[in-house]
N, CA, C and O atoms as a Maestro MAE file, in Angstrom:
{
 s_m_m2io_version
 :::
 2.0.0
}

f_m_ct {
 s_m_title
 :::
 protein
 m_atom[284] {
  # First column is atom index #
  i_m_mmod_type
  r_m_x_coord
  r_m_y_coord
  r_m_z_coord
  i_m_residue_number
  s_m_chain_name
  s_m_pdb_residue_name
  s_m_pdb_atom_name
  i_m_atomic_number
  :::
  1 25 128.586 19.627 257.444 1 A "UNK " " N  " 7
  2 3 128.349 19.680 255.794 1 A "UNK " " CA " 6
  3 2 126.935 18.279 255.951 1 A "UNK " " C  " 6
  4 15 126.572 17.537 256.864 1 A "UNK " " O  " 8
  5 25 126.739 18.381 255.296 2 A "UNK " " N  " 7
  6 3 125.107 17.479 254.898 2 A "UNK " " CA " 6
  7 2 125.338 17.077 253.481 2 A "UNK " " C  " 6
  8 15 124.977 17.798 252.551 2 A "UNK " " O  " 8
  9 25 126.033 15.747 253.279 3 A "UNK " " N  " 7
  10 3 126.067 15.335 251.824 3 A "UNK " " CA " 6
  11 2 124.920 14.077 251.329 3 A "UNK " " C  " 6
  12 15 124.712 13.006 251.899 3 A "UNK " " O  " 8
  13 25 124.436 14.482 250.389 4 A "UNK " " N  " 7
  14 3 123.371 13.960 249.862 4 A "UNK " " CA " 6
  15 2 123.756 13.707 248.357 4 A "UNK " " C  " 6
  16 15 124.620 14.223 247.647 4 A "UNK " " O  " 8
  17 25 122.591 12.503 248.062 5 A "UNK " " N  " 7
  18 3 123.131 12.207 246.716 5 A "UNK " " CA " 6
  19 2 121.498 12.288 246.129 5 A "UNK " " C  " 6
  20 15 120.540 11.822 246.747 5 A "UNK " " O  " 8
  21 25 121.429 12.849 245.059 6 A "UNK " " N  " 7
  22 3 120.431 13.533 244.125 6 A "UNK " " CA " 6
  23 2 120.349 12.837 242.448 6 A "UNK " " C  " 6
  24 15 121.202 12.912 241.564 6 A "UNK " " O  " 8
  25 25 118.812 12.067 242.415 7 A "UNK " " N  " 7
  26 3 119.051 12.619 240.731 7 A "UNK " " CA " 6
  27 2 118.479 13.845 240.021 7 A "UNK " " C  " 6
  28 15 118.180 14.922 240.538 7 A "UNK " " O  " 8
  29 25 118.376 13.461 238.668 8 A "UNK " " N  " 7
  30 3 117.397 14.350 238.233 8 A "UNK " " CA " 6
  31 2 116.020 14.204 238.781 8 A "UNK " " C  " 6
  32 15 115.456 13.266 239.345 8 A "UNK " " O  " 8
  33 25 115.598 15.554 238.411 9 A "UNK " " N  " 7
  34 3 114.381 15.844 239.008 9 A "UNK " " CA " 6
  35 2 113.869 15.355 240.765 9 A "UNK " " C  " 6
  36 15 112.737 15.442 241.240 9 A "UNK " " O  " 8
  37 25 115.032 14.886 241.390 10 A "UNK " " N  " 7
  38 3 114.932 14.769 243.017 10 A "UNK " " CA " 6
  39 2 115.135 16.565 243.730 10 A "UNK " " C  " 6
  40 15 115.783 17.454 243.177 10 A "UNK " " O  " 8
  41 25 114.480 16.678 244.878 11 A "UNK " " N  " 7
  42 3 114.990 18.294 245.409 11 A "UNK " " CA " 6
  43 2 115.155 17.716 247.085 11 A "UNK " " C  " 6
  44 15 114.887 16.644 247.627 11 A "UNK " " O  " 8
  45 25 115.563 18.630 247.424 12 A "UNK " " N  " 7
  46 3 116.040 18.694 249.018 12 A "UNK " " CA " 6
  47 2 114.903 20.136 249.209 12 A "UNK " " C  " 6
  48 15 114.559 20.935 248.338 12 A "UNK " " O  " 8
  49 25 114.521 20.089 250.638 13 A "UNK " " N  " 7
  50 3 113.920 21.496 250.910 13 A "UNK " " CA " 6
  51 2 114.415 22.126 252.359 13 A "UNK " " C  " 6
  52 15 114.032 21.467 253.325 13 A "UNK " " O  " 8
  53 25 115.018 23.019 252.588 14 A "UNK " " N  " 7
  54 3 116.331 23.373 253.532 14 A "UNK " " CA " 6
  55 2 115.070 24.587 254.456 14 A "UNK " " C  " 6
  56 15 114.895 25.769 254.161 14 A "UNK " " O  " 8
  57 25 114.506 23.961 255.359 15 A "UNK " " N  " 7
  58 3 113.784 24.933 256.368 15 A "UNK " " CA " 6
  59 2 112.592 25.297 256.190 15 A "UNK " " C  " 6
  60 15 112.176 26.346 256.682 15 A "UNK " " O  " 8
  61 25 111.864 24.526 255.482 16 A "UNK " " N  " 7
  62 3 110.084 24.652 255.072 16 A "UNK " " CA " 6
  63 2 110.078 25.555 253.874 16 A "UNK " " C  " 6
  64 15 109.054 25.543 253.191 16 A "UNK " " O  " 8
  65 25 110.992 26.275 253.546 17 A "UNK " " N  " 7
  66 3 110.396 27.599 252.488 17 A "UNK " " CA " 6
  67 2 111.549 27.413 251.192 17 A "UNK " " C  " 6
  68 15 111.328 28.070 250.175 17 A "UNK " " O  " 8
  69 25 112.978 26.370 251.237 18 A "UNK " " N  " 7
  70 3 113.940 26.985 250.139 18 A "UNK " " CA " 6
  71 2 114.312 25.426 249.410 18 A "UNK " " C  " 6
  72 15 115.080 24.576 249.858 18 A "UNK " " O  " 8
  73 25 113.671 25.383 248.414 19 A "UNK " " N  " 7
  74 3 113.594 23.921 247.767 19 A "UNK " " CA " 6
  75 2 114.542 23.847 246.605 19 A "UNK " " C  " 6
  76 15 114.285 24.701 245.756 19 A "UNK " " O  " 8
  77 25 115.384 23.208 246.370 20 A "UNK " " N  " 7
  78 3 116.740 23.000 245.888 20 A "UNK " " CA " 6
  79 2 116.822 21.645 244.893 20 A "UNK " " C  " 6
  80 15 117.154 20.573 245.400 20 A "UNK " " O  " 8
  81 25 116.549 21.718 243.641 21 A "UNK " " N  " 7
  82 3 116.022 20.748 242.467 21 A "UNK " " CA " 6
  83 2 117.080 20.164 241.445 21 A "UNK " " C  " 6
  84 15 117.611 20.842 240.566 21 A "UNK " " O  " 8
  85 25 117.275 19.066 241.630 22 A "UNK " " N  " 7
  86 3 118.502 18.394 240.584 22 A "UNK " " CA " 6
  87 2 117.693 18.767 238.990 22 A "UNK " " C  " 6
  88 15 117.080 17.841 238.458 22 A "UNK " " O  " 8
  89 25 117.728 20.019 238.351 23 A "UNK " " N  " 7
  90 3 117.153 19.925 236.522 23 A "UNK " " CA " 6
  91 2 118.055 19.271 235.759 23 A "UNK " " C  " 6
  92 15 117.564 18.726 234.770 23 A "UNK " " O  " 8
  93 25 119.495 19.127 235.941 24 A "UNK " " N  " 7
  94 3 120.590 18.715 234.639 24 A "UNK " " CA " 6
  95 2 121.208 17.837 235.275 24 A "UNK " " C  " 6
  96 15 121.171 17.903 236.504 24 A "UNK " " O  " 8
  97 25 121.886 16.860 234.686 25 A "UNK " " N  " 7
  98 3 123.545 16.324 234.504 25 A "UNK " " CA " 6
  99 2 124.351 16.074 233.655 25 A "UNK " " C  " 6
  100 15 124.204 15.117 232.895 25 A "UNK " " O  " 8
  101 25 125.291 16.818 233.613 26 A "UNK " " N  " 7
  102 3 125.918 16.608 232.054 26 A "UNK " " CA " 6
  103 2 127.333 16.229 232.581 26 A "UNK " " C  " 6
  104 15 127.994 16.800 233.449 26 A "UNK " " O  " 8
  105 25 127.630 15.149 231.858 27 A "UNK " " N  " 7
  106 3 129.418 14.855 232.922 27 A "UNK " " CA " 6
  107 2 129.876 15.678 234.122 27 A "UNK " " C  " 6
  108 15 129.504 15.170 235.180 27 A "UNK " " O  " 8
  109 25 130.484 16.653 234.242 28 A "UNK " " N  " 7
  110 3 130.655 16.962 235.557 28 A "UNK " " CA " 6
  111 2 130.133 18.150 235.826 28 A "UNK " " C  " 6
  112 15 130.510 18.564 236.923 28 A "UNK " " O  " 8
  113 25 129.349 18.928 235.210 29 A "UNK " " N  " 7
  114 3 128.380 19.556 235.217 29 A "UNK " " CA " 6
  115 2 127.059 19.154 236.323 29 A "UNK " " C  " 6
  116 15 126.712 17.977 236.425 29 A "UNK " " O  " 8
  117 25 126.468 20.097 237.016 30 A "UNK " " N  " 7
  118 3 124.804 19.490 237.432 30 A "UNK " " CA " 6
  119 2 124.357 21.308 237.785 30 A "UNK " " C  " 6
  120 15 124.877 22.245 238.390 30 A "UNK " " O  " 8
  121 25 122.825 21.012 236.823 31 A "UNK " " N  " 7
  122 3 122.238 22.867 236.918 31 A "UNK " " CA " 6
  123 2 121.400 22.083 238.366 31 A "UNK " " C  " 6
  124 15 121.146 20.962 238.806 31 A "UNK " " O  " 8
  125 25 121.237 23.305 238.648 32 A "UNK " " N  " 7
  126 3 120.246 23.138 239.775 32 A "UNK " " CA " 6
  127 2 119.102 24.293 239.853 32 A "UNK " " C  " 6
  128 15 119.236 25.481 239.560 32 A "UNK " " O  " 8
  129 25 117.909 23.607 240.339 33 A "UNK " " N  " 7
  130 3 116.542 24.868 240.157 33 A "UNK " " CA " 6
  131 2 116.606 24.905 241.239 33 A "UNK " " C  " 6
  132 15 116.726 23.931 241.981 33 A "UNK " " O  " 8
  133 25 116.499 26.735 241.741 34 A "UNK " " N  " 7
  134 3 116.243 26.950 243.382 34 A "UNK " " CA " 6
  135 2 114.905 27.983 243.680 34 A "UNK " " C  " 6
  136 15 114.868 29.154 243.303 34 A "UNK " " O  " 8
  137 25 113.864 27.321 244.403 35 A "UNK " " N  " 7
  138 3 112.841 27.957 244.365 35 A "UNK " " CA " 6
  139 2 113.001 28.359 245.948 35 A "UNK " " C  " 6
  140 15 113.018 27.578 246.900 35 A "UNK " " O  " 8
  141 25 113.142 30.154 245.978 36 A "UNK " " N  " 7
  142 3 112.772 30.209 247.676 36 A "UNK " " CA " 6
  143 2 111.702 31.670 247.669 36 A "UNK " " C  " 6
  144 15 111.342 32.271 246.657 36 A "UNK " " O  " 8
  145 25 111.424 31.929 248.763 37 A "UNK " " N  " 7
  146 3 110.663 33.323 248.873 37 A "UNK " " CA " 6
  147 2 111.542 34.423 248.281 37 A "UNK " " C  " 6
  148 15 112.767 34.400 248.404 37 A "UNK " " O  " 8
  149 25 110.834 35.460 247.590 38 A "UNK " " N  " 7
  150 3 111.521 36.522 247.118 38 A "UNK " " CA " 6
  151 2 112.521 37.516 248.207 38 A "UNK " " C  " 6
  152 15 113.475 38.240 247.924 38 A "UNK " " O  " 8
  153 25 111.817 37.192 249.677 39 A "UNK " " N  " 7
  154 3 112.801 38.129 250.335 39 A "UNK " " CA " 6
  155 2 114.268 37.585 250.979 39 A "UNK " " C  " 6
  156 15 114.860 38.350 251.741 39 A "UNK " " O  " 8
  157 25 114.838 36.297 250.681 40 A "UNK " " N  " 7
  158 3 116.081 35.449 250.480 40 A "UNK " " CA " 6
  159 2 116.720 35.556 249.408 40 A "UNK " " C  " 6
  160 15 116.491 35.129 248.277 40 A "UNK " " O  " 8
  161 25 117.571 36.177 249.849 41 A "UNK " " N  " 7
  162 3 118.674 36.075 248.523 41 A "UNK " " CA " 6
  163 2 119.746 34.890 247.908 41 A "UNK " " C  " 6
  164 15 120.648 34.407 248.594 41 A "UNK " " O  " 8
  165 25 119.606 34.692 247.164 42 A "UNK " " N  " 7
  166 3 120.122 33.369 246.639 42 A "UNK " " CA " 6
  167 2 121.287 34.034 245.793 42 A "UNK " " C  " 6
  168 15 121.000 34.821 244.892 42 A "UNK " " O  " 8
  169 25 122.505 33.738 246.064 43 A "UNK " " N  " 7
  170 3 123.802 33.975 245.228 43 A "UNK " " CA " 6
  171 2 124.656 32.605 244.633 43 A "UNK " " C  " 6
  172 15 124.396 31.537 245.186 43 A "UNK " " O  " 8
  173 25 125.091 32.606 244.154 44 A "UNK " " N  " 7
  174 3 126.075 31.945 243.684 44 A "UNK " " CA " 6
  175 2 127.337 32.575 244.719 44 A "UNK " " C  " 6
  176 15 127.449 33.737 245.109 44 A "UNK " " O  " 8
  177 25 128.467 31.093 245.092 45 A "UNK " " N  " 7
  178 3 129.027 31.584 246.207 45 A "UNK " " CA " 6
  179 2 130.252 32.713 245.651 45 A "UNK " " C  " 6
  180 15 130.506 33.696 246.347 45 A "UNK " " O  " 8
  181 25 130.813 32.525 244.632 46 A "UNK " " N  " 7
  182 3 132.051 33.381 244.188 46 A "UNK " " CA " 6
  183 2 131.720 35.085 244.185 46 A "UNK " " C  " 6
  184 15 132.604 35.942 244.190 46 A "UNK " " O  " 8
  185 25 129.656 35.470 244.170 47 A "UNK " " N  " 7
  186 3 129.342 36.434 243.375 47 A "UNK " " CA " 6
  187 2 128.984 37.138 245.328 47 A "UNK " " C  " 6
  188 15 129.067 38.306 245.711 47 A "UNK " " O  " 8
  189 25 128.616 35.925 246.123 48 A "UNK " " N  " 7
  190 3 128.756 36.540 247.579 48 A "UNK " " CA " 6
  191 2 130.047 36.745 248.298 48 A "UNK " " C  " 6
  192 15 130.138 37.626 249.152 48 A "UNK " " O  " 8
  193 25 130.884 36.099 248.041 49 A "UNK " " N  " 7
  194 3 131.806 36.787 248.213 49 A "UNK " " CA " 6
  195 2 132.471 38.088 247.900 49 A "UNK " " C  " 6
  196 15 133.123 38.787 248.675 49 A "UNK " " O  " 8
  197 25 132.205 38.298 246.655 50 A "UNK " " N  " 7
  198 3 132.329 39.780 246.022 50 A "UNK " " CA " 6
  199 2 131.248 40.534 246.651 50 A "UNK " " C  " 6
  200 15 131.870 41.251 247.435 50 A "UNK " " O  " 8
  201 25 130.118 40.786 246.775 51 A "UNK " " N  " 7
  202 3 129.657 41.171 247.724 51 A "UNK " " CA " 6
  203 2 130.076 41.638 249.141 51 A "UNK " " C  " 6
  204 15 129.853 42.718 249.688 51 A "UNK " " O  " 8
  205 25 131.031 40.075 249.795 52 A "UNK " " N  " 7
  206 3 131.336 40.587 250.865 52 A "UNK " " CA " 6
  207 2 132.338 41.620 250.828 52 A "UNK " " C  " 6
  208 15 132.441 42.716 251.379 52 A "UNK " " O  " 8
  209 25 133.011 40.998 250.067 53 A "UNK " " N  " 7
  210 3 134.615 41.872 250.198 53 A "UNK " " CA " 6
  211 2 134.355 43.201 249.967 53 A "UNK " " C  " 6
  212 15 134.909 44.000 250.721 53 A "UNK " " O  " 8
  213 25 133.163 43.902 248.521 54 A "UNK " " N  " 7
  214 3 132.866 44.916 248.100 54 A "UNK " " CA " 6
  215 2 132.422 45.980 249.738 54 A "UNK " " C  " 6
  216 15 132.843 47.051 250.174 54 A "UNK " " O  " 8
  217 25 131.214 44.807 250.300 55 A "UNK " " N  " 7
  218 3 130.779 46.261 252.100 55 A "UNK " " CA " 6
  219 2 131.788 45.906 252.688 55 A "UNK " " C  " 6
  220 15 131.512 46.337 253.808 55 A "UNK " " O  " 8
  221 25 133.065 45.297 252.820 56 A "UNK " " N  " 7
  222 3 133.959 45.027 253.887 56 A "UNK " " CA " 6
  223 2 134.767 46.468 253.135 56 A "UNK " " C  " 6
  224 15 134.738 47.525 253.765 56 A "UNK " " O  " 8
  225 25 135.388 46.413 251.928 57 A "UNK " " N  " 7
  226 3 135.971 47.642 252.099 57 A "UNK " " CA " 6
  227 2 135.142 49.036 251.739 57 A "UNK " " C  " 6
  228 15 135.502 50.195 251.536 57 A "UNK " " O  " 8
  229 25 134.012 48.440 251.757 58 A "UNK " " N  " 7
  230 3 133.266 50.347 251.692 58 A "UNK " " CA " 6
  231 2 133.305 50.859 253.524 58 A "UNK " " C  " 6
  232 15 133.078 52.008 253.901 58 A "UNK " " O  " 8
  233 25 133.583 49.904 254.271 59 A "UNK " " N  " 7
  234 3 133.560 49.913 255.620 59 A "UNK " " CA " 6
  235 2 134.916 50.398 256.321 59 A "UNK " " C  " 6
  236 15 135.169 49.995 257.456 59 A "UNK " " O  " 8
  237 25 135.877 51.351 255.578 60 A "UNK " " N  " 7
  238 3 137.110 51.618 255.588 60 A "UNK " " CA " 6
  239 2 136.736 52.804 257.385 60 A "UNK " " C  " 6
  240 15 135.751 53.191 258.014 60 A "UNK " " O  " 8
  241 25 138.490 52.933 257.492 61 A "UNK " " N  " 7
  242 3 138.256 53.953 259.074 61 A "UNK " " CA " 6
  243 2 137.765 55.324 258.021 61 A "UNK " " C  " 6
  244 15 136.889 55.901 258.664 61 A "UNK " " O  " 8
  245 25 137.950 55.972 256.844 62 A "UNK " " N  " 7
  246 3 137.378 57.233 256.342 62 A "UNK " " CA " 6
  247 2 136.329 57.203 256.094 62 A "UNK " " C  " 6
  248 15 135.777 58.299 255.994 62 A "UNK " " O  " 8
  249 25 135.495 55.950 255.863 63 A "UNK " " N  " 7
  250 3 134.133 55.820 255.256 63 A "UNK " " CA " 6
  251 2 133.554 56.265 256.836 63 A "UNK " " C  " 6
  252 15 132.961 57.325 257.036 63 A "UNK " " O  " 8
  253 25 133.822 55.331 257.820 64 A "UNK " " N  " 7
  254 3 133.264 55.754 259.353 64 A "UNK " " CA " 6
  255 2 133.241 56.277 259.854 64 A "UNK " " C  " 6
  256 15 132.401 56.376 260.749 64 A "UNK " " O  " 8
  257 25 134.565 57.322 259.539 65 A "UNK " " N  " 7
  258 3 134.840 58.733 260.148 65 A "UNK " " CA " 6
  259 2 134.061 59.749 259.587 65 A "UNK " " C  " 6
  260 15 133.542 60.589 260.323 65 A "UNK " " O  " 8
  261 25 133.935 59.772 258.542 66 A "UNK " " N  " 7
  262 3 133.025 60.812 257.265 66 A "UNK " " CA " 6
  263 2 131.704 60.421 257.975 66 A "UNK " " C  " 6
  264 15 131.267 61.377 258.616 66 A "UNK " " O  " 8
  265 25 131.061 59.491 258.044 67 A "UNK " " N  " 7
  266 3 129.476 58.872 258.933 67 A "UNK " " CA " 6
  267 2 129.517 59.406 260.149 67 A "UNK " " C  " 6
  268 15 128.447 59.982 260.346 67 A "UNK " " O  " 8
  269 25 130.251 59.499 261.086 68 A "UNK " " N  " 7
  270 3 130.030 60.102 262.351 68 A "UNK " " CA " 6
  271 2 130.192 61.357 261.812 68 A "UNK " " C  " 6
  272 15 129.094 61.880 262.002 68 A "UNK " " O  " 8
  273 25 130.930 62.197 261.227 69 A "UNK " " N  " 7
  274 3 130.555 63.485 260.762 69 A "UNK " " CA " 6
  275 2 129.652 63.623 260.411 69 A "UNK " " C  " 6
  276 15 129.559 64.850 260.450 69 A "UNK " " O  " 8
  277 25 128.438 63.132 259.897 70 A "UNK " " N  " 7
  278 3 127.502 63.290 259.730 70 A "UNK " " CA " 6
  279 2 126.947 63.213 260.617 70 A "UNK " " C  " 6
  280 15 126.007 63.993 260.466 70 A "UNK " " O  " 8
  281 25 126.850 62.628 261.809 71 A "UNK " " N  " 7
  282 3 125.848 62.441 263.183 71 A "UNK " " CA " 6
  283 2 126.486 64.070 263.864 71 A "UNK " " C  " 6
  284 15 126.073 64.492 264.944 71 A "UNK " " O  " 8
  :::
 }
 m_bond[283] {
  # First column is bond index #
  i_m_from
  i_m_to
  i_m_order
  :::
  1 1 2 1
  2 2 3 1
  3 3 4 2
  4 3 5 1
  5 5 6 1
  6 6 7 1
  7 7 8 2
  8 7 9 1
  9 9 10 1
  10 10 11 1
  11 11 12 2
  12 11 13 1
  13 13 14 1
  14 14 15 1
  15 15 16 2
  16 15 17 1
  17 17 18 1
  18 18 19 1
  19 19 20 2
  20 19 21 1
  21 21 22 1
  22 22 23 1
  23 23 24 2
  24 23 25 1
  25 25 26 1
  26 26 27 1
  27 27 28 2
  28 27 29 1
  29 29 30 1
  30 30 31 1
  31 31 32 2
  32 31 33 1
  33 33 34 1
  34 34 35 1
  35 35 36 2
  36 35 37 1
  37 37 38 1
  38 38 39 1
  39 39 40 2
  40 39 41 1
  41 41 42 1
  42 42 43 1
  43 43 44 2
  44 43 45 1
  45 45 46 1
  46 46 47 1
  47 47 48 2
  48 47 49 1
  49 49 50 1
  50 50 51 1
  51 51 52 2
  52 51 53 1
  53 53 54 1
  54 54 55 1
  55 55 56 2
  56 55 57 1
  57 57 58 1
  58 58 59 1
  59 59 60 2
  60 59 61 1
  61 61 62 1
  62 62 63 1
  63 63 64 2
  64 63 65 1
  65 65 66 1
  66 66 67 1
  67 67 68 2
  68 67 69 1
  69 69 70 1
  70 70 71 1
  71 71 72 2
  72 71 73 1
  73 73 74 1
  74 74 75 1
  75 75 76 2
  76 75 77 1
  77 77 78 1
  78 78 79 1
  79 79 80 2
  80 79 81 1
  81 81 82 1
  82 82 83 1
  83 83 84 2
  84 83 85 1
  85 85 86 1
  86 86 87 1
  87 87 88 2
  88 87 89 1
  89 89 90 1
  90 90 91 1
  91 91 92 2
  92 91 93 1
  93 93 94 1
  94 94 95 1
  95 95 96 2
  96 95 97 1
  97 97 98 1
  98 98 99 1
  99 99 100 2
  100 99 101 1
  101 101 102 1
  102 102 103 1
  103 103 104 2
  104 103 105 1
  105 105 106 1
  106 106 107 1
  107 107 108 2
  108 107 109 1
  109 109 110 1
  110 110 111 1
  111 111 112 2
  112 111 113 1
  113 113 114 1
  114 114 115 1
  115 115 116 2
  116 115 117 1
  117 117 118 1
  118 118 119 1
  119 119 120 2
  120 119 121 1
  121 121 122 1
  122 122 123 1
  123 123 124 2
  124 123 125 1
  125 125 126 1
  126 126 127 1
  127 127 128 2
  128 127 129 1
  129 129 130 1
  130 130 131 1
  131 131 132 2
  132 131 133 1
  133 133 134 1
  134 134 135 1
  135 135 136 2
  136 135 137 1
  137 137 138 1
  138 138 139 1
  139 139 140 2
  140 139 141 1
  141 141 142 1
  142 142 143 1
  143 143 144 2
  144 143 145 1
  145 145 146 1
  146 146 147 1
  147 147 148 2
  148 147 149 1
  149 149 150 1
  150 150 151 1
  151 151 152 2
  152 151 153 1
  153 153 154 1
  154 154 155 1
  155 155 156 2
  156 155 157 1
  157 157 158 1
  158 158 159 1
  159 159 160 2
  160 159 161 1
  161 161 162 1
  162 162 163 1
  163 163 164 2
  164 163 165 1
  165 165 166 1
  166 166 167 1
  167 167 168 2
  168 167 169 1
  169 169 170 1
  170 170 171 1
  171 171 172 2
  172 171 173 1
  173 173 174 1
  174 174 175 1
  175 175 176 2
  176 175 177 1
  177 177 178 1
  178 178 179 1
  179 179 180 2
  180 179 181 1
  181 181 182 1
  182 182 183 1
  183 183 184 2
  184 183 185 1
  185 185 186 1
  186 186 187 1
  187 187 188 2
  188 187 189 1
  189 189 190 1
  190 190 191 1
  191 191 192 2
  192 191 193 1
  193 193 194 1
  194 194 195 1
  195 195 196 2
  196 195 197 1
  197 197 198 1
  198 198 199 1
  199 199 200 2
  200 199 201 1
  201 201 202 1
  202 202 203 1
  203 203 204 2
  204 203 205 1
  205 205 206 1
  206 206 207 1
  207 207 208 2
  208 207 209 1
  209 209 210 1
  210 210 211 1
  211 211 212 2
  212 211 213 1
  213 213 214 1
  214 214 215 1
  215 215 216 2
  216 215 217 1
  217 217 218 1
  218 218 219 1
  219 219 220 2
  220 219 221 1
  221 221 222 1
  222 222 223 1
  223 223 224 2
  224 223 225 1
  225 225 226 1
  226 226 227 1
  227 227 228 2
  228 227 229 1
  229 229 230 1
  230 230 231 1
  231 231 232 2
  232 231 233 1
  233 233 234 1
  234 234 235 1
  235 235 236 2
  236 235 237 1
  237 237 238 1
  238 238 239 1
  239 239 240 2
  240 239 241 1
  241 241 242 1
  242 242 243 1
  243 243 244 2
  244 243 245 1
  245 245 246 1
  246 246 247 1
  247 247 248 2
  248 247 249 1
  249 249 250 1
  250 250 251 1
  251 251 252 2
  252 251 253 1
  253 253 254 1
  254 254 255 1
  255 255 256 2
  256 255 257 1
  257 257 258 1
  258 258 259 1
  259 259 260 2
  260 259 261 1
  261 261 262 1
  262 262 263 1
  263 263 264 2
  264 263 265 1
  265 265 266 1
  266 266 267 1
  267 267 268 2
  268 267 269 1
  269 269 270 1
  270 270 271 1
  271 271 272 2
  272 271 273 1
  273 273 274 1
  274 274 275 1
  275 275 276 2
  276 275 277 1
  277 277 278 1
  278 278 279 1
  279 279 280 2
  280 279 281 1
  281 281 282 1
  282 282 283 1
  283 283 284 2
  :::
 }
}
């Protein structure tokens, strides 16, 4: 993991097309702005984990067998 220090209105660039900017710092909270192309999804980690779990649950043996039956 790369750890960086940034101040308000400072940014980092990821992969030439994603920019993360520090918008505000209040106490122990930091507000970030993320600029990325529309084809790159950006999620809060807790939402991303929920999506991954839902996808994993959807791929149960029963659903795989049901799909095989359709083919």
